[in-house]
C-alpha positions as CSV (number, residue, x, y, z in Angstrom):
1,X,0.0,0.0,0.0
2,X,1.4,3.3,-0.9
3,X,2.2,6.2,1.7
4,X,-0.6,8.4,0.2
5,X,-3.1,5.5,0.6
6,X,-2.2,5.2,4.3
7,X,-2.5,8.9,4.9
8,X,-5.9,9.0,3.2
9,X,-7.2,6.1,5.4
10,X,-6.6,8.2,8.4
11,X,-8.3,11.3,7.0
12,X,-11.2,12.9,8.9
13,X,-14.5,13.2,7.1
14,X,-17.1,16.0,7.8
15,X,-20.8,15.6,7.3
16,X,-21.8,18.3,4.8
17,X,-25.4,18.4,6.2
18,X,-24.7,18.8,10.0
19,X,-20.9,19.4,10.4
20,X,-20.3,16.2,12.3
21,X,-16.7,15.1,11.9
22,X,-15.9,11.4,11.7
23,X,-12.4,10.8,13.2
24,X,-10.9,7.3,12.5
25,X,-8.9,7.5,15.8
26,X,-12.1,7.7,17.8
27,X,-14.5,5.7,15.8
28,X,-18.1,5.9,16.5
29,X,-19.6,4.6,19.7
30,X,-23.2,5.0,18.8
31,X,-22.9,2.5,15.9
32,X,-20.2,0.3,17.5
33,X,-17.5,1.4,15.2
34,X,-14.0,0.7,16.9
35,X,-11.4,3.3,17.1
36,X,-8.8,3.0,14.1
37,X,-11.5,2.2,11.6
38,X,-10.9,4.2,8.4
39,X,-13.8,5.9,6.8
40,X,-13.6,3.8,3.7
41,X,-14.1,0.6,5.8
42,X,-17.3,1.8,7.4
43,X,-20.4,-0.4,6.4
44,X,-22.4,0.9,3.4
45,X,-25.4,1.2,5.7
46,X,-23.5,3.5,8.2
47,X,-25.2,6.9,8.9
48,X,-24.1,10.0,10.4
49,X,-24.8,9.7,14.1
50,X,-26.1,13.2,14.4
51,X,-28.4,13.7,11.3
52,X,-28.5,10.3,9.8
53,X,-27.0,11.4,6.4
54,X,-25.5,8.8,4.1
55,X,-21.8,8.2,3.7
56,X,-21.9,10.1,0.3
57,X,-22.8,13.3,2.2
58,X,-19.4,13.3,3.8
59,X,-16.4,15.2,2.5
60,X,-12.7,14.4,3.2
61,X,-11.1,17.2,5.3
62,X,-7.6,15.7,5.7
63,X,-5.9,14.5,8.8
64,X,-6.1,16.2,12.2
65,X,-3.9,19.1,12.9
66,X,-3.5,20.3,9.2
67,X,-4.2,23.8,8.2
68,X,-8.0,24.6,7.5
69,X,-9.2,25.7,4.2
70,X,-8.5,24.9,0.5
71,X,-4.9,24.0,-0.2
72,X,-4.7,26.4,-3.1
73,X,-5.6,29.3,-0.9
74,X,-3.0,28.6,1.8
75,X,-0.3,30.8,0.1
76,X,-2.3,33.9,0.4
77,X,-2.6,36.3,3.5
78,X,0.1,37.1,6.1
79,X,1.0,33.5,6.8
80,X,-1.8,32.7,9.0
81,X,-3.5,30.6,6.4
82,X,-0.9,27.9,6.9
83,X,-1.4,27.7,10.7
84,X,-3.3,24.9,12.2
85,X,-6.6,25.8,14.1
86,X,-4.7,25.2,17.4
87,X,-2.0,27.8,16.3
88,X,-4.6,30.3,15.3
89,X,-6.3,30.0,18.7
90,X,-3.1,30.5,20.6
91,X,-2.4,33.6,18.5
92,X,-5.8,35.1,18.8
93,X,-6.4,34.5,22.5
94,X,-2.7,35.3,23.3
95,X,-3.0,38.7,21.8
96,X,-6.2,39.2,23.6
97,X,-4.6,38.3,26.9
98,X,-1.7,40.5,26.2
99,X,-3.9,43.6,25.4
100,X,-5.9,43.0,28.5
101,X,-2.7,43.0,30.6
102,X,-1.7,46.3,28.9
103,X,-5.1,47.6,29.7
104,X,-4.7,46.6,33.4
105,X,-1.2,48.2,33.5
106,X,-2.7,51.6,32.8
107,X,-4.2,51.5,36.4
108,X,-0.7,51.7,37.6
109,X,-0.1,55.1,35.9
110,X,-0.7,58.3,38.1
């Protein structure tokens, strides 16, 4: 099996109807799908545990921890398009926290 095929098996899939994300590392407890089961190996009768949409309603969104968005758009912007969602959260909330600390420091001025 090629390296790309192994990576594709571990990709997450998102329901286009409700936004539920099937993660192979977690499986699906509601339908007794064991962790580590790739999306392609799910039974044809498997449905979204949230909205009961069929498998064809799911889109491949790639592995966990990758940058969000379309790959052709990742080169635009000020570099934040290549950041993972976790990195973006740290940047946003870190900046807000720093701004709040600067605001509180103004009370020390006479």
